[in-house]
N, C-alpha and C positions, 0 to 999 in steps of 0.2 A: 535848579531853581529853588529858592527858599519858599517856605510857606508864606503866603501873602493874604491879607485881608485889607481891602481899600474901599473907603467910602467915596463914591464919585459925586454924589449929591445927597440931599436929605431923602430922596426917593430911590436911590440906586447905590449898589455896591457890588464888588466882585471878590471872590476868594479862590485861592489855589492851595492845594494841600498835597502832601506825599501820601499815596495810598497805603504804603507799608507802615508808616508812622501812625496812621489813623485806623489801622486794621481792627484794633481791639476797642475802638471807641463805642460807647453805647448808642443804640439806634432806636431807643424807645420813643423818639419824637415822630417816627414814621407813621403815616396813616395805615389803616388796616389793609387797604388795597396795595400799598407799597410793601408792606411786610409780606404779603402773599407773593408779590413779584420777586422780592429778594429770596424767598424760600425756594423759588423755582429756578434760580440761577445755579447750575451745577458746576460750571467752569470756574476754578479758583480765581484766575486773573480777572475774568468778567465780573465776578462777585466783588472783588476789591475795587474795581473801577466804578461799579454801580454805587457801592457804599461811599467811595471817595467823593463822587459828584454830589450825592445827597448831603454829606457832611459839609461840603463846600458851600452849597446853597443855604444850608442852615446857618453857617458862620456869617455869610453875607447878610442874611435877614436879621440875625442878631445884632449885626453892626449898625443897622439902621432901625433897630427896635421894632421889627415887624414879626408877627407870629408865623410859624411854619404851616402852610395850608395843605401840604401834600401835592404831589404832581403826577400827571399821567401823560402819555404820548398819543398824538392824533395819528390819522392815516398817513400823514407826511413824515412821521417820525419826530415831530417837534413837540417838546414838553410844554405843558400848560399847568396853571394852578388849578386845583380842584374846586376852589371857591370862586373862580372866574375873575379874580382881581390880580392884576400885575402880569409881568412877562418875565420869562426865564430862558436862559440858554446854558447848556452843559457841554463840557469837553473833557477829554482825557487823552493822555499820550505818555506811554512808558510808565514811569513811576508817579505821574501826577494826574490829578483830576482838578477841574475847575468849574466855576459857575458864575453867572452874572444875573442880577435881578433888577428890574425897574418897575416901579409901581404903576406907571402910566404909558410907557413907550416900549415897542418891540426892541429886543436886544439880540446880539450875537457875540459869541466868544469862541476862540480857537487857540490851541496850544500845540506847537510843533517843535521838533528837534531838527536842527540844520542837517540836511542829508543831500548827498550828491545826486540821488535819484530824482530830485525835483528838477534838475537840469535835463536829465534824460526824458522825463515825462512832459517836458514843457509844451510840446505841440498838442497835448491833450487838454491843457487848461489855460494856455496863454494865447492871446491874439498876436499876430506877427509884429504889430507895433510894440507890444510889451516885450517880446523877446529881443527886440533891437536894443532897448535901453537897459535890459537886465544883463546882457553880455555874458551869459554862461557862468555867472557867479552863484554858487550854491546858496550862499547866505541871502542874496537878493531874491533868488527864486523861491526859497522857503518863505521869505517875507510875503511875496506875492501870493503864494499858495495859501498861506494862513489868512491873509486879508480877504481873499476871495471866498474862502470857507466861512469866514465871519459874516460877510455880506450875505452869502447864501443862507446861513442859519437865521439871520435877522429877517430876511424877507419871508421865510417860513413855508415856501411851497416847492414841491418837486417840479421837474420839467424845466428848470433854469440851468443853462449850460455855463459852467465857469468860463469856458473859452469864448463862446458866442454871445453871451448875454451880460457878462460882468466885465467891464472895462476899467482899468486902473490908469490914473494919471502918472506920468513919470515921477520917480522918487529916488532917494539915495539911501544908503544903509544907515545914515545918521538921522533920518527923518523919524519923528515921534508920532506923526499923523500922516496917514496915506489916504488919498481921496480916490473914490471910485463911484461908478454908477451902474445901474441895471438898465439895459436898453434892448430894443428889438423884441419885446415880448408883448403879450396882451395886457400886462399890468402897466400902470403909469410909470414913466421914467422916474427914478429916484436917485438922488446923490447921497453918498455916505462919506463920513469922515471917520476913519478907523484908527484908533489909538494903538500904538505899538510899544511894547515893553520887552527889552532884550536882556538876557543874563547868560553870559558864556555862550553855549550853543543852543539855548532855548529861546523861542520867540512866542510871546503872548500877544494876541490881538483881540480887541473888542470894539463894538460899536453900539450906539443907541440911535434908533431911528430919528 
C-alpha cells in the first residue's frame, strides 16, 4: 500500500505511511510526555510502529491545518488529544502505520493484510449469519475483521465482543462502504458506515461516528 494522506472533510483527515521510509524522520513535534514514552520503547519494531503512527497523525493534522496537540492513552487503550479537543484513532500492520483525526466526532481506523487465518478464526469474531454470506473467502473475512476492529475502536470501550455485539450487514468484495451496528450492550445501539479502501492484499477501513 502506498503512502496516503486524504482530507475527508474540513474537520477530518487520515494518513498511512511506511514505517521504514519514515524511520529517520524528525520527531521534534512530540510533546514532552510522548518523548518519554518513545524513549521507553526498547523493541525496534514497536518503536518504528509507534513513531509511524505519530507521523501519520501529524500528516493528517497538517493536511487540515491543525496543530499537533500530543496524545495519550486511557485505561481502555484508546488515544486522546492532550488538549481535550478532537478525536484520534491509530493503527499499524506490518510495514505500515496509520491514523485518522476528526475535530468533533469519534473515529476508528484499521489496516489489515488479507490472511487465510481470518477464515480459521471466524467463529471467534463472526456471528453465524455473517459466516453464511462470507462463504470462507479470506478476502471477505479480512474485510469483516477490519470493519469490526474499526467499529470497536470508534466506540472506544472495552467489554464489547466483535462476535456478540458488532453485527455487519451483508456486503460484497466490491463494496466501498460496509454498514454495521453495535447491539446487545448497555450502550445505546449505534449504526456505523465504514469506508473501505483496498490495494492489492491490503485493506484499510475507517469510520466517523
